[in-house]
N, C-alpha and C positions, 0 to 999 in steps of 0.2 A: 209719346209712342214712336217707336223707331220705324223708319221707312223700310228697313230690311226684314221686317216680319212678314212672312208669307203665310197664307191660309189655304188649306186644302179645300177647294170647291167641289172637286169631283174625282172619280177614278174611272179610267177607261177600262172597259171590259172587252168582250170578244168582238171580232170583226162582224159586220152585218152586210151580207151580200158581197158582190164582187167589185164594187165601184169605190172602195175606200171608206165606206161609212163604218162607224163603230158604235157599240152600245156604251152608254156612259151613265154611271150612277152618280147623281148630283147630291150635294149637301146644301143646296140653296133653297130659299123659301119657294121660289118659282123656278122649277127645273128648266123651263123654256127660256129663261133669262140668262143662261150660261154665257152667251155671247155678249151680253151687255157690259161685262167687266173689262173688255178690251182683250189684248193678247193674253193667253194663259201660258204659264211657264211650267216646264217639267222639272223633275229633280236634277236632271242633267244640264239644265239651262236652256233647252230648246224652247222656242216660242211657238205656240199653236194658236191660230186665229180661226174662230168658228165661222164657217161659211154658211152652214144651214143646221137647224136643229128642229126635230119634230118629236112628239110624244110617242112612247111605246108603253107596254104594260107597267113595269116597275122602273123603267129607265127612260132615257131619251136617246134617240138615234142622231148622231152628230156626224157632219162632214166637215173636216178641217181643210183649209186652203193648203194645197201642196200634197195632200194625202189622196192619191188617185187610184191606188190598186188595193186589192185584198191583202197582198203581202205588206204594203205600207201600213195598212190598218192593223194587221196582226202584230206588227212590230211595236205597236203602242199598247198592247194588252197589259194591264196592270199599272199603267202610268198614272201617277197622281197629277192632277191639274191644279196649279197654284196661282194665287193672285196676291199682289201686295195688299196688306191690311188696310192701307189708306184708300183703296179703291172701293171698299165696302161701306155701307151706311153705318152710322153709329147704332149700336144695339139699343133696344128699348130698355126702360128701367127694369132692373132685376134680371136682365139677360146679359150674357157675356160671351165674347169669343174666347175659346180656350187659350189662344195665343196671348191674350191679355192677362190671363190668370197665372200662367206658368212663370215662376220666379218671384211671385209676390210673397212677402213675409206673412207668416201665420202667427197670431198672438191670441192670448186670452183677453177678456174684457178688461182685466187689470193691467194689461200691457206685458204680461209674462211671455217671452218668446217661446214658440213651439217649434218652428222650423220654416221651411219654404215649400211652396207648391212645385212639385217636380213634374207632375202629369195629371191628366184627367182621364178617368176610365168610365166606361159604361158597360157593365156585365149583364145588363138586362133588367135590373131592379132599380135603376136610377143612377145618376152620375156620382162618382166618388172622386174626391181629391186625394192624390197621393202626396203626402206631406213628408219631405225629407227632414229628419230630426237629427241634430248633432248628438253623437254618442248613443244613438238608439236605432232600432230598425225603422224603416219607413212605415208610416201609418196610413190607412185608408179611412178617410173621413167622409161620411155621407154629405153630399152637397144639397142639404135641406136647410130651410129657414131655422129649424131648431138647432142644428149642429153648427151652422155657419150663418149667424144672424146679420153680419155686416161684411160687405165687400166694398172696399174703397180703392178703386183703380188709381185715382189721382195721388193718393198718399202711398200706394203700394202695399196696403195692409189688408189682410183678411182676418176677421175676428172669429174665433171658434168658442163654443160653449163646451168645455172639456168632457162633461158627462154625456151629453147628447152626441158628441163627436166620437165617443168610445175611447177617449184618451186617458181615462182614469182607471187604474187597476182595481179590480174587485177585491176588496180586503176581507170579504166574508169568508170565514174559515170553514164554512159548510153547515154549521148548525147555529151560528149566532143570530141568523135572521129568522129562525123558526120560533113561533110564539111559545112552544112548550120546551124549547131549549134542547130537544132531542135530535140526534143526528140520524 
């Protein structure tokens, strides 16, 4: 695992009050632990250190060292807060950080290459792996046990079941599947 892999822990939202506090939506198990990961990095390379964090409805209110005014806080709106992957605990069995999956080879159980994972999406019905396939359009594969029975981070291979993954074209001509043969 490369030390250069950053993971997005949170996104800064609107300023809160006049003393430099901001609303932050976290993606951590414990939102109040945001400061436990050390300095957070922005996309521009700026380091932010959490001075104080407290809960709010669906976010946490954070004060960063050096962010003293509402104007300073407003300038951070929309900023992603990143941390090096190696600062995070290892995931539990059958849990994965997205950054660890992107770039893995995708194969069938027989070892037939399918492509590589380009991205992970969640459109509301569950996570989908975007698989970049050579000579074909990218495919969205449901990240379920049926479609993706094996993920081996160490070998860099994700195994898919082509039918459950939706990678097999339906060869039904419209009436071959009907018992009476009528279309």
